[in-house]
mmCIF file as Biopython writes it, N, C-alpha, C and O atoms, coordinates in Angstrom:
data_model
#
loop_
_atom_site.group_PDB
_atom_site.id
_atom_site.type_symbol
_atom_site.label_atom_id
_atom_site.label_alt_id
_atom_site.label_comp_id
_atom_site.label_asym_id
_atom_site.label_entity_id
_atom_site.label_seq_id
_atom_site.pdbx_PDB_ins_code
_atom_site.Cartn_x
_atom_site.Cartn_y
_atom_site.Cartn_z
_atom_site.occupancy
_atom_site.B_iso_or_equiv
_atom_site.auth_seq_id
_atom_site.auth_asym_id
_atom_site.pdbx_PDB_model_num
ATOM 1   N N  . MET A ? 1  ? 8.902  -68.720 86.466 1.0 0.0 1  A 1 
ATOM 2   C CA . MET A ? 1  ? 9.971  -69.694 86.459 1.0 0.0 1  A 1 
ATOM 3   C C  . MET A ? 1  ? 10.647 -69.665 85.084 1.0 0.0 1  A 1 
ATOM 4   O O  . MET A ? 1  ? 9.994  -69.484 84.057 1.0 0.0 1  A 1 
ATOM 5   N N  . ILE A ? 2  ? 11.935 -69.842 85.091 1.0 0.0 2  A 1 
ATOM 6   C CA . ILE A ? 2  ? 12.707 -69.911 83.847 1.0 0.0 2  A 1 
ATOM 7   C C  . ILE A ? 2  ? 12.958 -71.380 83.522 1.0 0.0 2  A 1 
ATOM 8   O O  . ILE A ? 2  ? 13.514 -72.117 84.336 1.0 0.0 2  A 1 
ATOM 9   N N  . ARG A ? 3  ? 12.552 -71.793 82.346 1.0 0.0 3  A 1 
ATOM 10  C CA . ARG A ? 3  ? 12.776 -73.162 81.884 1.0 0.0 3  A 1 
ATOM 11  C C  . ARG A ? 3  ? 13.981 -73.152 80.947 1.0 0.0 3  A 1 
ATOM 12  O O  . ARG A ? 3  ? 14.060 -72.324 80.040 1.0 0.0 3  A 1 
ATOM 13  N N  . ILE A ? 4  ? 14.900 -74.054 81.164 1.0 0.0 4  A 1 
ATOM 14  C CA . ILE A ? 4  ? 16.101 -74.165 80.335 1.0 0.0 4  A 1 
ATOM 15  C C  . ILE A ? 4  ? 15.832 -75.179 79.230 1.0 0.0 4  A 1 
ATOM 16  O O  . ILE A ? 4  ? 15.385 -76.295 79.494 1.0 0.0 4  A 1 
ATOM 17  N N  . LYS A ? 5  ? 16.107 -74.781 77.993 1.0 0.0 5  A 1 
ATOM 18  C CA . LYS A ? 5  ? 15.842 -75.638 76.833 1.0 0.0 5  A 1 
ATOM 19  C C  . LYS A ? 5  ? 17.132 -76.069 76.127 1.0 0.0 5  A 1 
ATOM 20  O O  . LYS A ? 5  ? 17.145 -76.302 74.919 1.0 0.0 5  A 1 
ATOM 21  N N  . LEU A ? 6  ? 18.200 -76.169 76.897 1.0 0.0 6  A 1 
ATOM 22  C CA . LEU A ? 6  ? 19.492 -76.548 76.316 1.0 0.0 6  A 1 
ATOM 23  C C  . LEU A ? 6  ? 19.428 -77.933 75.680 1.0 0.0 6  A 1 
ATOM 24  O O  . LEU A ? 6  ? 20.006 -78.152 74.615 1.0 0.0 6  A 1 
ATOM 25  N N  . ASP A ? 7  ? 18.734 -78.862 76.318 1.0 0.0 7  A 1 
ATOM 26  C CA . ASP A ? 7  ? 18.643 -80.219 75.766 1.0 0.0 7  A 1 
ATOM 27  C C  . ASP A ? 7  ? 17.949 -80.224 74.410 1.0 0.0 7  A 1 
ATOM 28  O O  . ASP A ? 7  ? 18.317 -81.006 73.533 1.0 0.0 7  A 1 
ATOM 29  N N  . VAL A ? 8  ? 16.955 -79.367 74.227 1.0 0.0 8  A 1 
ATOM 30  C CA . VAL A ? 8  ? 16.256 -79.267 72.945 1.0 0.0 8  A 1 
ATOM 31  C C  . VAL A ? 8  ? 17.206 -78.743 71.868 1.0 0.0 8  A 1 
ATOM 32  O O  . VAL A ? 8  ? 17.274 -79.291 70.768 1.0 0.0 8  A 1 
ATOM 33  N N  . MET A ? 9  ? 17.938 -77.677 72.195 1.0 0.0 9  A 1 
ATOM 34  C CA . MET A ? 9  ? 18.872 -77.100 71.224 1.0 0.0 9  A 1 
ATOM 35  C C  . MET A ? 9  ? 19.973 -78.092 70.867 1.0 0.0 9  A 1 
ATOM 36  O O  . MET A ? 9  ? 20.367 -78.194 69.705 1.0 0.0 9  A 1 
ATOM 37  N N  . MET A ? 10 ? 20.470 -78.821 71.863 1.0 0.0 10 A 1 
ATOM 38  C CA . MET A ? 10 ? 21.512 -79.812 71.595 1.0 0.0 10 A 1 
ATOM 39  C C  . MET A ? 10 ? 20.977 -80.919 70.687 1.0 0.0 10 A 1 
ATOM 40  O O  . MET A ? 10 ? 21.670 -81.360 69.770 1.0 0.0 10 A 1 
ATOM 41  N N  . ALA A ? 11 ? 19.758 -81.363 70.936 1.0 0.0 11 A 1 
ATOM 42  C CA . ALA A ? 11 ? 19.161 -82.420 70.114 1.0 0.0 11 A 1 
ATOM 43  C C  . ALA A ? 11 ? 18.949 -81.940 68.679 1.0 0.0 11 A 1 
ATOM 44  O O  . ALA A ? 11 ? 19.215 -82.675 67.728 1.0 0.0 11 A 1 
ATOM 45  N N  . GLU A ? 12 ? 18.470 -80.706 68.526 1.0 0.0 12 A 1 
ATOM 46  C CA . GLU A ? 12 ? 18.253 -80.165 67.185 1.0 0.0 12 A 1 
ATOM 47  C C  . GLU A ? 12 ? 19.559 -80.055 66.403 1.0 0.0 12 A 1 
ATOM 48  O O  . GLU A ? 12 ? 19.575 -80.205 65.181 1.0 0.0 12 A 1 
ATOM 49  N N  . ARG A ? 13 ? 20.652 -79.791 67.117 1.0 0.0 13 A 1 
ATOM 50  C CA . ARG A ? 13 ? 21.956 -79.661 66.462 1.0 0.0 13 A 1 
ATOM 51  C C  . ARG A ? 13 ? 22.746 -80.960 66.475 1.0 0.0 13 A 1 
ATOM 52  O O  . ARG A ? 13 ? 23.879 -81.013 65.996 1.0 0.0 13 A 1 
ATOM 53  N N  . LYS A ? 14 ? 22.136 -82.014 67.030 1.0 0.0 14 A 1 
ATOM 54  C CA . LYS A ? 14 ? 22.796 -83.323 67.141 1.0 0.0 14 A 1 
ATOM 55  C C  . LYS A ? 14 ? 24.174 -83.191 67.801 1.0 0.0 14 A 1 
ATOM 56  O O  . LYS A ? 14 ? 25.175 -83.710 67.306 1.0 0.0 14 A 1 
ATOM 57  N N  . MET A ? 15 ? 24.191 -82.477 68.936 1.0 0.0 15 A 1 
ATOM 58  C CA . MET A ? 15 ? 25.443 -82.215 69.633 1.0 0.0 15 A 1 
ATOM 59  C C  . MET A ? 15 ? 25.401 -82.874 71.014 1.0 0.0 15 A 1 
ATOM 60  O O  . MET A ? 15 ? 24.426 -82.736 71.753 1.0 0.0 15 A 1 
ATOM 61  N N  . SER A ? 16 ? 26.458 -83.579 71.341 1.0 0.0 16 A 1 
ATOM 62  C CA . SER A ? 16 ? 26.538 -84.241 72.646 1.0 0.0 16 A 1 
ATOM 63  C C  . SER A ? 16 ? 26.965 -83.237 73.719 1.0 0.0 16 A 1 
ATOM 64  O O  . SER A ? 16 ? 27.503 -82.171 73.419 1.0 0.0 16 A 1 
ATOM 65  N N  . LEU A ? 17 ? 26.715 -83.602 74.956 1.0 0.0 17 A 1 
ATOM 66  C CA . LEU A ? 17 ? 27.122 -82.775 76.090 1.0 0.0 17 A 1 
ATOM 67  C C  . LEU A ? 17 ? 28.637 -82.607 76.107 1.0 0.0 17 A 1 
ATOM 68  O O  . LEU A ? 17 ? 29.139 -81.514 76.371 1.0 0.0 17 A 1 
ATOM 69  N N  . ASN A ? 18 ? 29.362 -83.681 75.828 1.0 0.0 18 A 1 
ATOM 70  C CA . ASN A ? 18 ? 30.830 -83.613 75.835 1.0 0.0 18 A 1 
ATOM 71  C C  . ASN A ? 18 ? 31.359 -82.700 74.736 1.0 0.0 18 A 1 
ATOM 72  O O  . ASN A ? 18 ? 32.289 -81.929 74.972 1.0 0.0 18 A 1 
ATOM 73  N N  . LYS A ? 19 ? 30.785 -82.774 73.547 1.0 0.0 19 A 1 
ATOM 74  C CA . LYS A ? 19 ? 31.224 -81.917 72.447 1.0 0.0 19 A 1 
ATOM 75  C C  . LYS A ? 19 ? 30.938 -80.454 72.772 1.0 0.0 19 A 1 
ATOM 76  O O  . LYS A ? 19 ? 31.791 -79.592 72.561 1.0 0.0 19 A 1 
ATOM 77  N N  . LEU A ? 20 ? 29.740 -80.173 73.286 1.0 0.0 20 A 1 
ATOM 78  C CA . LEU A ? 20 ? 29.396 -78.800 73.633 1.0 0.0 20 A 1 
ATOM 79  C C  . LEU A ? 20 ? 30.300 -78.280 74.743 1.0 0.0 20 A 1 
ATOM 80  O O  . LEU A ? 20 ? 30.718 -77.122 74.710 1.0 0.0 20 A 1 
ATOM 81  N N  . SER A ? 21 ? 30.600 -79.109 75.709 1.0 0.0 21 A 1 
ATOM 82  C CA . SER A ? 21 ? 31.473 -78.669 76.804 1.0 0.0 21 A 1 
ATOM 83  C C  . SER A ? 21 ? 32.867 -78.316 76.291 1.0 0.0 21 A 1 
ATOM 84  O O  . SER A ? 21 ? 33.499 -77.391 76.802 1.0 0.0 21 A 1 
ATOM 85  N N  . GLU A ? 22 ? 33.345 -79.041 75.292 1.0 0.0 22 A 1 
ATOM 86  C CA . GLU A ? 22 ? 34.639 -78.712 74.670 1.0 0.0 22 A 1 
ATOM 87  C C  . GLU A ? 22 ? 34.569 -77.365 73.955 1.0 0.0 22 A 1 
ATOM 88  O O  . GLU A ? 22 ? 35.479 -76.544 74.065 1.0 0.0 22 A 1 
ATOM 89  N N  . LEU A ? 23 ? 33.483 -77.150 73.224 1.0 0.0 23 A 1 
ATOM 90  C CA . LEU A ? 23 ? 33.342 -75.910 72.448 1.0 0.0 23 A 1 
ATOM 91  C C  . LEU A ? 23 ? 33.233 -74.667 73.323 1.0 0.0 23 A 1 
ATOM 92  O O  . LEU A ? 23 ? 33.740 -73.605 72.962 1.0 0.0 23 A 1 
ATOM 93  N N  . VAL A ? 24 ? 32.574 -74.796 74.470 1.0 0.0 24 A 1 
ATOM 94  C CA . VAL A ? 24 ? 32.359 -73.624 75.322 1.0 0.0 24 A 1 
ATOM 95  C C  . VAL A ? 24 ? 33.318 -73.577 76.512 1.0 0.0 24 A 1 
ATOM 96  O O  . VAL A ? 24 ? 33.258 -72.656 77.327 1.0 0.0 24 A 1 
ATOM 97  N N  . ASP A ? 25 ? 34.191 -74.562 76.606 1.0 0.0 25 A 1 
ATOM 98  C CA . ASP A ? 25 ? 35.203 -74.631 77.664 1.0 0.0 25 A 1 
ATOM 99  C C  . ASP A ? 25 ? 34.568 -74.620 79.055 1.0 0.0 25 A 1 
ATOM 100 O O  . ASP A ? 25 ? 34.955 -73.843 79.928 1.0 0.0 25 A 1 
ATOM 101 N N  . ILE A ? 26 ? 33.590 -75.498 79.237 1.0 0.0 26 A 1 
ATOM 102 C CA . ILE A ? 26 ? 32.918 -75.700 80.523 1.0 0.0 26 A 1 
ATOM 103 C C  . ILE A ? 26 ? 32.932 -77.202 80.776 1.0 0.0 26 A 1 
ATOM 104 O O  . ILE A ? 26 ? 32.769 -77.992 79.846 1.0 0.0 26 A 1 
ATOM 105 N N  . THR A ? 27 ? 33.124 -77.593 82.015 1.0 0.0 27 A 1 
ATOM 106 C CA . THR A ? 27 ? 33.134 -79.026 82.302 1.0 0.0 27 A 1 
ATOM 107 C C  . THR A ? 27 ? 31.771 -79.632 81.998 1.0 0.0 27 A 1 
ATOM 108 O O  . THR A ? 27 ? 30.747 -78.964 82.143 1.0 0.0 27 A 1 
ATOM 109 N N  . PRO A ? 28 ? 31.752 -80.891 81.578 1.0 0.0 28 A 1 
ATOM 110 C CA . PRO A ? 28 ? 30.461 -81.549 81.342 1.0 0.0 28 A 1 
ATOM 111 C C  . PRO A ? 28 ? 29.564 -81.527 82.588 1.0 0.0 28 A 1 
ATOM 112 O O  . PRO A ? 28 ? 28.344 -81.411 82.472 1.0 0.0 28 A 1 
ATOM 113 N N  . ALA A ? 29 ? 30.159 -81.637 83.761 1.0 0.0 29 A 1 
ATOM 114 C CA . ALA A ? 29 ? 29.370 -81.615 85.003 1.0 0.0 29 A 1 
ATOM 115 C C  . ALA A ? 29 ? 28.656 -80.274 85.181 1.0 0.0 29 A 1 
ATOM 116 O O  . ALA A ? 29 ? 27.471 -80.240 85.513 1.0 0.0 29 A 1 
ATOM 117 N N  . ASN A ? 30 ? 29.374 -79.171 84.962 1.0 0.0 30 A 1 
ATOM 118 C CA . ASN A ? 30 ? 28.763 -77.847 85.112 1.0 0.0 30 A 1 
ATOM 119 C C  . ASN A ? 30 ? 27.720 -77.598 84.023 1.0 0.0 30 A 1 
ATOM 120 O O  . ASN A ? 30 ? 26.682 -76.989 84.283 1.0 0.0 30 A 1 
ATOM 121 N N  . LEU A ? 31 ? 27.990 -78.059 82.829 1.0 0.0 31 A 1 
ATOM 122 C CA . LEU A ? 31 ? 27.029 -77.902 81.738 1.0 0.0 31 A 1 
ATOM 123 C C  . LEU A ? 31 ? 25.771 -78.729 82.018 1.0 0.0 31 A 1 
ATOM 124 O O  . LEU A ? 31 ? 24.661 -78.300 81.704 1.0 0.0 31 A 1 
ATOM 125 N N  . SER A ? 32 ? 25.946 -79.897 82.600 1.0 0.0 32 A 1 
ATOM 126 C CA . SER A ? 32 ? 24.824 -80.752 82.958 1.0 0.0 32 A 1 
ATOM 127 C C  . SER A ? 32 ? 23.944 -80.097 84.026 1.0 0.0 32 A 1 
ATOM 128 O O  . SER A ? 32 ? 22.721 -80.230 83.988 1.0 0.0 32 A 1 
ATOM 129 N N  . ILE A ? 33 ? 24.553 -79.399 84.965 1.0 0.0 33 A 1 
ATOM 130 C CA . ILE A ? 33 ? 23.798 -78.679 85.994 1.0 0.0 33 A 1 
ATOM 131 C C  . ILE A ? 33 ? 22.881 -77.654 85.332 1.0 0.0 33 A 1 
ATOM 132 O O  . ILE A ? 33 ? 21.708 -77.542 85.688 1.0 0.0 33 A 1 
ATOM 133 N N  . PHE A ? 34 ? 23.411 -76.916 84.380 1.0 0.0 34 A 1 
ATOM 134 C CA . PHE A ? 34 ? 22.596 -75.927 83.660 1.0 0.0 34 A 1 
ATOM 135 C C  . PHE A ? 34 ? 21.506 -76.625 82.846 1.0 0.0 34 A 1 
ATOM 136 O O  . PHE A ? 34 ? 20.345 -76.215 82.875 1.0 0.0 34 A 1 
ATOM 137 N N  . LYS A ? 35 ? 21.873 -77.653 82.139 1.0 0.0 35 A 1 
ATOM 138 C CA . LYS A ? 35 ? 20.932 -78.382 81.271 1.0 0.0 35 A 1 
ATOM 139 C C  . LYS A ? 35 ? 19.773 -78.965 82.066 1.0 0.0 35 A 1 
ATOM 140 O O  . LYS A ? 35 ? 18.638 -78.982 81.590 1.0 0.0 35 A 1 
ATOM 141 N N  . ASN A ? 36 ? 20.052 -79.440 83.271 1.0 0.0 36 A 1 
ATOM 142 C CA . ASN A ? 36 ? 19.032 -80.078 84.101 1.0 0.0 36 A 1 
ATOM 143 C C  . ASN A ? 36 ? 18.331 -79.109 85.046 1.0 0.0 36 A 1 
ATOM 144 O O  . ASN A ? 36 ? 17.644 -79.525 85.979 1.0 0.0 36 A 1 
ATOM 145 N N  . GLU A ? 37 ? 18.510 -77.820 84.799 1.0 0.0 37 A 1 
ATOM 146 C CA . GLU A ? 37 ? 17.843 -76.756 85.559 1.0 0.0 37 A 1 
ATOM 147 C C  . GLU A ? 37 ? 18.145 -76.803 87.050 1.0 0.0 37 A 1 
ATOM 148 O O  . GLU A ? 37 ? 17.285 -76.478 87.868 1.0 0.0 37 A 1 
ATOM 149 N N  . LYS A ? 38 ? 19.363 -77.206 87.408 1.0 0.0 38 A 1 
ATOM 150 C CA . LYS A ? 38 ? 19.761 -77.257 88.816 1.0 0.0 38 A 1 
ATOM 151 C C  . LYS A ? 38 ? 20.547 -76.012 89.230 1.0 0.0 38 A 1 
ATOM 152 O O  . LYS A ? 38 ? 20.708 -75.750 90.422 1.0 0.0 38 A 1 
ATOM 153 N N  . GLY A ? 39 ? 21.033 -75.250 88.260 1.0 0.0 39 A 1 
ATOM 154 C CA . GLY A ? 39 ? 21.811 -74.058 88.564 1.0 0.0 39 A 1 
ATOM 155 C C  . GLY A ? 39 ? 20.930 -72.896 88.962 1.0 0.0 39 A 1 
ATOM 156 O O  . GLY A ? 39 ? 19.736 -72.872 88.663 1.0 0.0 39 A 1 
ATOM 157 N N  . LYS A ? 40 ? 21.525 -71.941 89.635 1.0 0.0 40 A 1 
ATOM 158 C CA . LYS A ? 40 ? 20.798 -70.751 90.082 1.0 0.0 40 A 1 
ATOM 159 C C  . LYS A ? 40 ? 21.132 -69.521 89.245 1.0 0.0 40 A 1 
ATOM 160 O O  . LYS A ? 40 ? 20.410 -68.525 89.296 1.0 0.0 40 A 1 
ATOM 161 N N  . ALA A ? 41 ? 22.213 -69.580 88.477 1.0 0.0 41 A 1 
ATOM 162 C CA . ALA A ? 41 ? 22.645 -68.416 87.699 1.0 0.0 41 A 1 
ATOM 163 C C  . ALA A ? 41 ? 23.497 -68.882 86.528 1.0 0.0 41 A 1 
ATOM 164 O O  . ALA A ? 41 ? 23.989 -70.011 86.503 1.0 0.0 41 A 1 
ATOM 165 N N  . ILE A ? 42 ? 23.660 -67.985 85.556 1.0 0.0 42 A 1 
ATOM 166 C CA . ILE A ? 42 ? 24.556 -68.247 84.436 1.0 0.0 42 A 1 
ATOM 167 C C  . ILE A ? 42 ? 25.263 -66.944 84.093 1.0 0.0 42 A 1 
ATOM 168 O O  . ILE A ? 42 ? 24.640 -65.883 84.069 1.0 0.0 42 A 1 
ATOM 169 N N  . ARG A ? 43 ? 26.536 -67.024 83.833 1.0 0.0 43 A 1 
ATOM 170 C CA . ARG A ? 43 ? 27.309 -65.837 83.444 1.0 0.0 43 A 1 
ATOM 171 C C  . ARG A ? 43 ? 26.990 -65.484 82.000 1.0 0.0 43 A 1 
ATOM 172 O O  . ARG A ? 43 ? 26.717 -66.356 81.175 1.0 0.0 43 A 1 
ATOM 173 N N  . PHE A ? 44 ? 27.031 -64.196 81.714 1.0 0.0 44 A 1 
ATOM 174 C CA . PHE A ? 44 ? 26.793 -63.764 80.347 1.0 0.0 44 A 1 
ATOM 175 C C  . PHE A ? 44 ? 27.857 -64.308 79.405 1.0 0.0 44 A 1 
ATOM 176 O O  . PHE A ? 44 ? 27.563 -64.577 78.240 1.0 0.0 44 A 1 
ATOM 177 N N  . THR A ? 45 ? 29.074 -64.474 79.877 1.0 0.0 45 A 1 
ATOM 178 C CA . THR A ? 45 ? 30.121 -65.040 79.021 1.0 0.0 45 A 1 
ATOM 179 C C  . THR A ? 45 ? 29.802 -66.488 78.664 1.0 0.0 45 A 1 
ATOM 180 O O  . THR A ? 45 ? 30.069 -66.929 77.546 1.0 0.0 45 A 1 
ATOM 181 N N  . THR A ? 46 ? 29.232 -67.228 79.613 1.0 0.0 46 A 1 
ATOM 182 C CA . THR A ? 46 ? 28.829 -68.610 79.357 1.0 0.0 46 A 1 
ATOM 183 C C  . THR A ? 46 ? 27.658 -68.648 78.385 1.0 0.0 46 A 1 
ATOM 184 O O  . THR A ? 46 ? 27.639 -69.453 77.453 1.0 0.0 46 A 1 
ATOM 185 N N  . LEU A ? 47 ? 26.686 -67.778 78.606 1.0 0.0 47 A 1 
ATOM 186 C CA . LEU A ? 47 ? 25.531 -67.704 77.709 1.0 0.0 47 A 1 
ATOM 187 C C  . LEU A ? 47 ? 25.977 -67.334 76.296 1.0 0.0 47 A 1 
ATOM 188 O O  . LEU A ? 47 ? 25.483 -67.891 75.315 1.0 0.0 47 A 1 
ATOM 189 N N  . ASP A ? 48 ? 26.904 -66.402 76.202 1.0 0.0 48 A 1 
ATOM 190 C CA . ASP A ? 48 ? 27.454 -65.994 74.908 1.0 0.0 48 A 1 
ATOM 191 C C  . ASP A ? 48 ? 28.131 -67.177 74.210 1.0 0.0 48 A 1 
ATOM 192 O O  . ASP A ? 48 ? 27.928 -67.399 73.016 1.0 0.0 48 A 1 
ATOM 193 N N  . ALA A ? 49 ? 28.930 -67.926 74.958 1.0 0.0 49 A 1 
ATOM 194 C CA . ALA A ? 49 ? 29.639 -69.080 74.387 1.0 0.0 49 A 1 
ATOM 195 C C  . ALA A ? 49 ? 28.656 -70.163 73.930 1.0 0.0 49 A 1 
ATOM 196 O O  . ALA A ? 49 ? 28.849 -70.775 72.880 1.0 0.0 49 A 1 
ATOM 197 N N  . LEU A ? 50 ? 27.606 -70.396 74.719 1.0 0.0 50 A 1 
ATOM 198 C CA . LEU A ? 50 ? 26.597 -71.386 74.331 1.0 0.0 50 A 1 
ATOM 199 C C  . LEU A ? 50 ? 25.879 -70.958 73.053 1.0 0.0 50 A 1 
ATOM 200 O O  . LEU A ? 50 ? 25.660 -71.766 72.151 1.0 0.0 50 A 1 
ATOM 201 N N  . CYS A ? 51 ? 25.515 -69.676 72.989 1.0 0.0 51 A 1 
ATOM 202 C CA . CYS A ? 51 ? 24.816 -69.180 71.790 1.0 0.0 51 A 1 
ATOM 203 C C  . CYS A ? 51 ? 25.709 -69.279 70.552 1.0 0.0 51 A 1 
ATOM 204 O O  . CYS A ? 51 ? 25.240 -69.614 69.464 1.0 0.0 51 A 1 
ATOM 205 N N  . GLU A ? 52 ? 26.982 -68.987 70.727 1.0 0.0 52 A 1 
ATOM 206 C CA . GLU A ? 52 ? 27.909 -69.080 69.592 1.0 0.0 52 A 1 
ATOM 207 C C  . GLU A ? 52 ? 28.058 -70.530 69.128 1.0 0.0 52 A 1 
ATOM 208 O O  . GLU A ? 52 ? 27.997 -70.813 67.932 1.0 0.0 52 A 1 
ATOM 209 N N  . ALA A ? 53 ? 28.254 -71.439 70.075 1.0 0.0 53 A 1 
ATOM 210 C CA . ALA A ? 53 ? 28.461 -72.849 69.734 1.0 0.0 53 A 1 
ATOM 211 C C  . ALA A ? 53 ? 27.213 -73.472 69.109 1.0 0.0 53 A 1 
ATOM 212 O O  . ALA A ? 53 ? 27.315 -74.301 68.205 1.0 0.0 53 A 1 
ATOM 213 N N  . LEU A ? 54 ? 26.037 -73.071 69.593 1.0 0.0 54 A 1 
ATOM 214 C CA . LEU A ? 54 ? 24.790 -73.661 69.109 1.0 0.0 54 A 1 
ATOM 215 C C  . LEU A ? 54 ? 24.133 -72.828 68.011 1.0 0.0 54 A 1 
ATOM 216 O O  . LEU A ? 54 ? 23.081 -73.194 67.486 1.0 0.0 54 A 1 
ATOM 217 N N  . GLU A ? 55 ? 24.768 -71.703 67.670 1.0 0.0 55 A 1 
ATOM 218 C CA . GLU A ? 55 ? 24.238 -70.794 66.646 1.0 0.0 55 A 1 
ATOM 219 C C  . GLU A ? 55 ? 22.770 -70.464 66.933 1.0 0.0 55 A 1 
ATOM 220 O O  . GLU A ? 55 ? 21.881 -70.725 66.122 1.0 0.0 55 A 1 
ATOM 221 N N  . CYS A ? 56 ? 22.551 -69.882 68.115 1.0 0.0 56 A 1 
ATOM 222 C CA . CYS A ? 56 ? 21.187 -69.559 68.534 1.0 0.0 56 A 1 
ATOM 223 C C  . CYS A ? 56 ? 21.169 -68.248 69.311 1.0 0.0 56 A 1 
ATOM 224 O O  . CYS A ? 56 ? 22.210 -67.622 69.509 1.0 0.0 56 A 1 
ATOM 225 N N  . GLN A ? 57 ? 20.014 -67.848 69.737 1.0 0.0 57 A 1 
ATOM 226 C CA . GLN A ? 57 ? 19.816 -66.661 70.550 1.0 0.0 57 A 1 
ATOM 227 C C  . GLN A ? 57 ? 19.551 -67.094 71.999 1.0 0.0 57 A 1 
ATOM 228 O O  . GLN A ? 57 ? 19.124 -68.224 72.235 1.0 0.0 57 A 1 
ATOM 229 N N  . PRO A ? 58 ? 19.803 -66.195 72.980 1.0 0.0 58 A 1 
ATOM 230 C CA . PRO A ? 58 ? 19.535 -66.563 74.381 1.0 0.0 58 A 1 
ATOM 231 C C  . PRO A ? 58 ? 18.107 -67.052 74.605 1.0 0.0 58 A 1 
ATOM 232 O O  . PRO A ? 58 ? 17.884 -67.969 75.395 1.0 0.0 58 A 1 
ATOM 233 N N  . GLY A ? 59 ? 17.150 -66.454 73.925 1.0 0.0 59 A 1 
ATOM 234 C CA . GLY A ? 59 ? 15.756 -66.872 74.062 1.0 0.0 59 A 1 
ATOM 235 C C  . GLY A ? 59 ? 15.496 -68.279 73.556 1.0 0.0 59 A 1 
ATOM 236 O O  . GLY A ? 59 ? 14.484 -68.887 73.905 1.0 0.0 59 A 1 
ATOM 237 N N  . ASP A ? 60 ? 16.396 -68.803 72.739 1.0 0.0 60 A 1 
ATOM 238 C CA . ASP A ? 60 ? 16.270 -70.183 72.275 1.0 0.0 60 A 1 
ATOM 239 C C  . ASP A ? 60 ? 16.653 -71.167 73.381 1.0 0.0 60 A 1 
ATOM 240 O O  . ASP A ? 60 ? 16.240 -72.327 73.362 1.0 0.0 60 A 1 
ATOM 241 N N  . LEU A ? 61 ? 17.444 -70.694 74.340 1.0 0.0 61 A 1 
ATOM 242 C CA . LEU A ? 61 ? 17.929 -71.553 75.416 1.0 0.0 61 A 1 
ATOM 243 C C  . LEU A ? 61 ? 17.089 -71.465 76.679 1.0 0.0 61 A 1 
ATOM 244 O O  . LEU A ? 61 ? 17.123 -72.365 77.519 1.0 0.0 61 A 1 
ATOM 245 N N  . MET A ? 62 ? 16.330 -70.370 76.814 1.0 0.0 62 A 1 
ATOM 246 C CA . MET A ? 62 ? 15.551 -70.155 78.028 1.0 0.0 62 A 1 
ATOM 247 C C  . MET A ? 62 ? 14.147 -69.695 77.681 1.0 0.0 62 A 1 
ATOM 248 O O  . MET A ? 62 ? 13.919 -69.055 76.654 1.0 0.0 62 A 1 
ATOM 249 N N  . GLU A ? 63 ? 13.210 -70.034 78.556 1.0 0.0 63 A 1 
ATOM 250 C CA . GLU A ? 63 ? 11.819 -69.660 78.342 1.0 0.0 63 A 1 
ATOM 251 C C  . GLU A ? 63 ? 11.213 -69.300 79.694 1.0 0.0 63 A 1 
ATOM 252 O O  . GLU A ? 63 ? 11.434 -70.004 80.679 1.0 0.0 63 A 1 
ATOM 253 N N  . TYR A ? 64 ? 10.458 -68.221 79.749 1.0 0.0 64 A 1 
ATOM 254 C CA . TYR A ? 64 ? 9.772  -67.828 80.974 1.0 0.0 64 A 1 
ATOM 255 C C  . TYR A ? 64 ? 8.411  -68.491 81.016 1.0 0.0 64 A 1 
ATOM 256 O O  . TYR A ? 64 ? 7.630  -68.391 80.069 1.0 0.0 64 A 1 
ATOM 257 N N  . ILE A ? 65 ? 8.128  -69.173 82.127 1.0 0.0 65 A 1 
ATOM 258 C CA . ILE A ? 65 ? 6.850  -69.855 82.317 1.0 0.0 65 A 1 
ATOM 259 C C  . ILE A ? 65 ? 6.158  -69.219 83.524 1.0 0.0 65 A 1 
ATOM 260 O O  . ILE A ? 65 ? 6.757  -69.107 84.593 1.0 0.0 65 A 1 
ATOM 261 N N  . VAL A ? 66 ? 4.928  -68.812 83.360 1.0 0.0 66 A 1 
ATOM 262 C CA . VAL A ? 66 ? 4.155  -68.255 84.468 1.0 0.0 66 A 1 
ATOM 263 C C  . VAL A ? 66 ? 3.696  -69.403 85.357 1.0 0.0 66 A 1 
ATOM 264 O O  . VAL A ? 66 ? 3.042  -70.338 84.895 1.0 0.0 66 A 1 
ATOM 265 N N  . GLU A ? 67 ? 4.044  -69.320 86.630 1.0 0.0 67 A 1 
ATOM 266 C CA . GLU A ? 67 ? 3.637  -70.362 87.574 1.0 0.0 67 A 1 
ATOM 267 C C  . GLU A ? 67 ? 2.229  -70.064 88.068 1.0 0.0 67 A 1 
ATOM 268 O O  . GLU A ? 67 ? 1.915  -68.934 88.439 1.0 0.0 67 A 1 
ATOM 269 N N  . GLU A ? 68 ? 1.395  -71.082 88.067 1.0 0.0 68 A 1 
ATOM 270 C CA . GLU A ? 68 ? 0.044  -70.939 88.586 1.0 0.0 68 A 1 
ATOM 271 C C  . GLU A ? 68 ? 0.022  -71.377 90.034 1.0 0.0 68 A 1 
ATOM 272 O O  . GLU A ? 68 ? 0.735  -72.299 90.430 1.0 0.0 68 A 1 
ATOM 273 N N  . ASP A ? 69 ? -0.811 -70.701 90.825 1.0 0.0 69 A 1 
ATOM 274 C CA . ASP A ? 69 ? -0.887 -71.013 92.261 1.0 0.0 69 A 1 
ATOM 275 C C  . ASP A ? 69 ? -1.538 -72.332 92.529 1.0 0.0 69 A 1 
ATOM 276 O O  . ASP A ? 69 ? -1.673 -72.730 93.685 1.0 0.0 69 A 1 
#
């Protein structure tokens, strides 16, 4: 399973959802879907914009978790 850590990165940078959505040109609703792990995919252009705005690497935003049976 892929865990999304966008909320952690936003908190560390003291950035609101609305401010980040302005910086990456994504609606707050769509950004919230990603943040709350409800989305099924992310475009590389979106990932690139998030990394640029948050000054981070893709691995800072996502983490692979091994699911136990």
